C-alpha positions as CSV (number, residue, x, y, z in Angstrom):
1,X,-15.2,21.1,7.4
2,X,-11.7,23.1,7.3
3,X,-8.9,21.7,4.9
4,X,-5.6,23.2,3.7
5,X,-4.3,21.7,0.3
6,X,-0.7,21.2,-0.8
7,X,-0.9,21.2,-4.9
8,X,1.6,20.2,-7.3
9,X,2.1,20.1,-11.0
10,X,0.9,16.5,-12.5
11,X,3.7,14.2,-12.3
12,X,4.6,12.2,-15.4
13,X,3.2,8.5,-15.1
14,X,6.9,7.5,-15.6
15,X,7.8,9.0,-11.9
16,X,8.5,6.1,-9.6
17,X,6.9,8.0,-6.9
18,X,4.2,10.7,-7.8
19,X,2.3,13.1,-5.6
20,X,-1.3,13.8,-6.4
21,X,-2.3,15.9,-3.5
22,X,-1.4,16.6,0.1
23,X,-3.0,18.6,3.1
24,X,-4.4,18.9,6.3
25,X,-8.2,18.3,7.0
26,X,-10.1,19.2,10.1
27,X,-12.9,17.1,10.0
28,X,-16.6,18.2,10.6
29,X,-19.1,15.6,12.4
30,X,-20.2,14.2,9.0
31,X,-16.9,13.4,7.5
32,X,-17.5,10.4,5.3
33,X,-15.2,9.3,2.1
34,X,-16.0,6.4,0.0
35,X,-13.5,5.3,-3.1
36,X,-14.5,2.3,-5.0
37,X,-11.2,1.8,-6.8
38,X,-8.6,4.3,-5.3
39,X,-6.2,5.5,-8.2
40,X,-3.4,6.2,-5.4
41,X,-2.2,5.3,-2.1
42,X,-3.5,7.2,0.8
43,X,-0.9,8.0,3.9
44,X,-2.6,9.7,6.7
45,X,-1.6,10.5,10.3
46,X,-4.1,11.3,13.0
47,X,-3.6,14.3,15.2
48,X,-6.7,14.4,17.1
49,X,-10.0,12.6,17.2
50,X,-11.4,9.2,16.5
51,X,-13.0,7.1,13.7
52,X,-13.3,4.1,11.7
53,X,-12.1,2.7,8.5
54,X,-12.9,0.0,6.2
55,X,-10.4,-1.2,3.7
56,X,-11.5,-4.1,0.9
57,X,-14.2,-5.3,3.6
58,X,-12.1,-4.9,6.8
59,X,-12.8,-2.8,9.4
60,X,-10.4,-0.8,11.7
61,X,-10.8,1.9,14.4
62,X,-8.3,4.9,14.0
63,X,-7.1,6.8,17.3
64,X,-5.0,9.8,18.0
65,X,-1.4,9.0,17.2
66,X,-2.2,6.5,14.6
67,X,-1.3,6.4,11.0
68,X,-2.9,4.4,8.0
69,X,-2.0,3.6,4.6
70,X,-4.7,2.8,2.2
71,X,-3.8,0.7,-0.9
72,X,-4.0,1.5,-4.7
73,X,-7.1,0.3,-6.4
74,X,-8.6,-0.8,-3.1
75,X,-12.2,-0.1,-1.8
76,X,-11.9,2.5,0.9
77,X,-14.5,4.0,3.3
78,X,-13.6,6.1,6.3
79,X,-15.3,8.3,8.6
80,X,-14.6,10.2,11.8
81,X,-16.4,10.1,15.0
82,X,-19.0,13.0,15.1
83,X,-18.7,13.7,18.6
84,X,-14.6,13.7,18.3
85,X,-13.8,14.4,14.5
86,X,-10.4,13.7,13.3
87,X,-7.8,16.2,12.7
88,X,-5.3,14.5,10.3
89,X,-2.6,15.2,7.7
90,X,-2.4,13.3,4.7
91,X,-0.6,12.5,1.2
92,X,-2.2,10.9,-1.8
93,X,0.5,9.3,-4.2
94,X,1.3,6.6,-6.5
95,X,4.3,5.1,-8.5
96,X,6.1,1.9,-9.5
97,X,8.4,2.1,-6.6
98,X,5.9,2.1,-3.8
99,X,5.3,-1.6,-3.5
100,X,9.2,-2.1,-3.4
101,X,9.4,0.5,-0.9
102,X,6.8,-0.9,1.5
103,X,8.2,-4.6,1.1
104,X,11.6,-2.8,1.9
105,X,10.5,-1.5,5.1
106,X,8.3,-4.4,6.2
107,X,5.1,-2.5,5.7
108,X,3.6,-4.4,2.7
109,X,0.1,-5.4,3.2
110,X,-0.3,-3.4,6.6
111,X,-3.1,-0.8,6.9
112,X,-2.8,0.5,10.5
113,X,0.2,1.9,12.3
114,X,-1.2,2.4,15.7
115,X,0.5,4.9,18.3
116,X,3.3,5.7,16.0
117,X,2.5,9.4,16.6
118,X,3.8,10.9,13.2
119,X,1.3,14.0,12.8
120,X,4.2,16.6,13.7
121,X,6.3,15.1,11.0
122,X,3.7,14.9,8.4
123,X,3.0,18.6,9.3
124,X,6.6,19.4,8.9
125,X,6.7,17.7,5.7
126,X,3.8,19.5,4.3
127,X,5.5,22.8,5.1
128,X,8.6,21.8,3.2
129,X,6.5,21.1,0.2
130,X,4.6,24.1,0.4
131,X,7.8,26.2,0.5
132,X,8.9,24.9,-3.1
133,X,8.2,26.0,-6.3
134,X,5.4,24.4,-7.8
135,X,7.6,22.7,-10.3
136,X,9.7,21.3,-7.8
137,X,7.4,19.7,-5.3
138,X,7.3,16.4,-7.5
139,X,11.3,16.1,-6.8
140,X,11.2,16.9,-3.2
141,X,8.1,14.6,-2.6
142,X,10.2,11.5,-3.6
143,X,12.5,12.2,-0.5
144,X,9.5,13.1,1.8
145,X,7.4,10.1,1.3
146,X,10.4,7.8,1.5
147,X,11.6,9.1,4.8
148,X,8.3,9.0,6.4
149,X,7.8,5.4,5.3
150,X,11.2,4.7,6.7
151,X,10.4,6.6,10.0
152,X,6.9,4.9,10.4
153,X,8.6,1.3,10.1
154,X,11.1,2.3,12.4
155,X,8.6,3.5,15.1
156,X,6.6,0.2,14.4
157,X,9.6,-1.7,15.0
158,X,10.4,0.2,18.5
159,X,6.7,-0.6,19.5
160,X,6.6,-4.2,18.1
161,X,10.0,-5.7,17.2
162,X,8.5,-8.7,15.6
163,X,5.1,-7.7,13.7
164,X,4.9,-11.4,12.2
165,X,4.1,-12.7,15.5
166,X,0.7,-11.1,15.2
167,X,-0.3,-13.2,12.4
168,X,-2.5,-15.9,13.4
169,X,-1.5,-19.5,12.7
170,X,-4.0,-20.1,9.9
171,X,-2.9,-16.5,8.3
172,X,0.9,-17.5,8.7
173,X,0.0,-21.1,7.1
174,X,-2.0,-19.6,4.0
175,X,0.8,-17.1,3.5
176,X,3.4,-19.9,3.4
177,X,1.6,-21.8,0.9
178,X,0.9,-18.8,-1.4
179,X,4.6,-18.0,-1.5
180,X,5.4,-21.4,-2.5
181,X,3.5,-20.9,-5.5
182,X,5.6,-17.8,-6.9
183,X,6.6,-20.0,-9.7
184,X,3.0,-21.6,-10.4
185,X,-0.5,-20.6,-11.1
186,X,-2.5,-19.5,-8.1
187,X,-3.6,-22.3,-6.1
188,X,-7.6,-22.9,-6.0
189,X,-9.2,-21.3,-3.2
190,X,-10.7,-24.9,-2.1
191,X,-7.0,-26.1,-1.7
192,X,-6.3,-23.2,0.5
193,X,-9.3,-23.5,2.5
194,X,-8.2,-27.1,3.0
195,X,-5.0,-26.2,4.0
196,X,-6.3,-24.7,7.3
197,X,-9.6,-26.7,7.7
198,X,-12.1,-24.0,7.0
199,X,-14.7,-23.2,4.3
200,X,-13.8,-21.2,1.5
201,X,-15.8,-18.2,2.8
202,X,-14.1,-18.5,6.2
203,X,-10.7,-18.7,4.7
204,X,-11.2,-15.6,2.6
205,X,-12.3,-13.7,5.8
206,X,-9.4,-14.8,7.6
207,X,-7.0,-13.8,4.7
208,X,-8.5,-10.3,4.1
209,X,-8.6,-9.6,7.9
210,X,-4.8,-10.3,8.1
211,X,-3.6,-8.9,4.8
212,X,-6.1,-6.7,3.7
213,X,-6.6,-8.5,0.3
214,X,-7.4,-11.8,-1.5
215,X,-5.1,-14.7,-1.8
216,X,-5.1,-14.4,-5.4
217,X,-4.5,-10.6,-5.3
218,X,-1.6,-11.1,-2.6
219,X,0.2,-13.7,-4.6
220,X,-0.1,-11.7,-8.0
221,X,1.4,-8.9,-6.1
222,X,4.5,-11.2,-4.9
223,X,4.7,-12.5,-8.4
224,X,5.0,-8.7,-9.9
225,X,7.4,-7.8,-7.1
226,X,9.6,-10.6,-8.0
227,X,9.4,-9.8,-11.7
228,X,10.8,-6.1,-10.9
229,X,13.6,-7.7,-9.2
230,X,14.4,-10.4,-12.0
231,X,14.2,-7.5,-14.7
232,X,16.5,-5.4,-12.7
233,X,19.1,-7.9,-11.4
234,X,19.1,-10.7,-13.9
235,X,19.5,-11.4,-17.8
236,X,16.4,-13.9,-18.4
237,X,13.9,-12.5,-21.1
238,X,10.9,-11.1,-20.6
239,X,9.2,-14.4,-21.8
240,X,11.7,-16.6,-19.5
241,X,10.4,-14.4,-16.6
242,X,6.9,-14.8,-17.3
243,X,7.5,-18.7,-17.5
244,X,9.4,-18.9,-14.2
245,X,6.7,-17.0,-12.4
246,X,3.8,-19.2,-13.7
247,X,2.0,-16.9,-16.0
248,X,0.2,-18.2,-18.9
249,X,2.0,-16.3,-21.5
250,X,4.4,-13.2,-21.8
251,X,1.5,-11.0,-23.3
252,X,-0.5,-11.5,-20.3
253,X,2.4,-11.2,-17.8
254,X,3.1,-7.7,-19.8
255,X,-0.4,-6.3,-19.4
256,X,-0.5,-7.2,-15.6
257,X,3.1,-5.6,-15.1
258,X,2.2,-2.5,-16.8
259,X,-1.1,-2.1,-14.8
260,X,0.7,-2.4,-11.5
261,X,4.1,-0.4,-12.4
262,X,3.0,2.0,-15.0
263,X,5.5,0.8,-17.5
264,X,6.1,-2.3,-19.6
265,X,8.5,-4.9,-18.5
266,X,11.2,-3.5,-21.2
267,X,10.6,0.0,-20.3
268,X,11.3,-1.0,-16.4
269,X,14.3,-3.2,-17.3
270,X,15.7,-0.2,-19.1
271,X,14.7,2.3,-16.5
272,X,13.8,1.0,-13.0
273,X,14.0,4.0,-11.2
């Protein structure tokens, strides 16, 4: 296997967009990666070759011209076809701004972006990063990843102007039901299953297939995204926000918020960037 890495100085955990590592990989026939709980997002553009990907138990096929985004803290497994291995460019990154950025560009919850043909753009951005001094790469990366996400979103929209139409009626009903619980505790799995007339196991498989995560994790992510907006745009106290979003107490809310965003609610309110 042949790899080219673009290194950077470690970014502060307070950075809203933080690069871990980037590069290009020419996979060999035995290429196979497994991560049980990834500390970062992984965004990759496939230039050549074929392969398969499994994220949180959901399987995808990845072809030339596709991009994929692996979620933070997810279970990732991916391997290229031994007869036609991948050639791909990639960025591994994290930061409190990532969920909001993905939501703003309608990419939240999506894993595969088929046929967007971003490999040349990824290679161009890798070259720009490499030309910077090591200490400047974190600063440059914020603009690079924002631009790449915006362009992926634009190309996805050109291919499929209304991606919500791809959701099955069952998945759409589950999402609607969950989003009505933003101000309440998570509904029981049995209640969600009853909503679509399926068993709990069937309901979970449907939800993971469509959204790449569990219903409880999906709702928690939405609650914390809403908390970010409320901390930034309202004068509600942290206790009031935790109550309005259905958390059992403000300390539990604060622990979850820090785990997701890398900052306490108070720190995020003072500096949401």
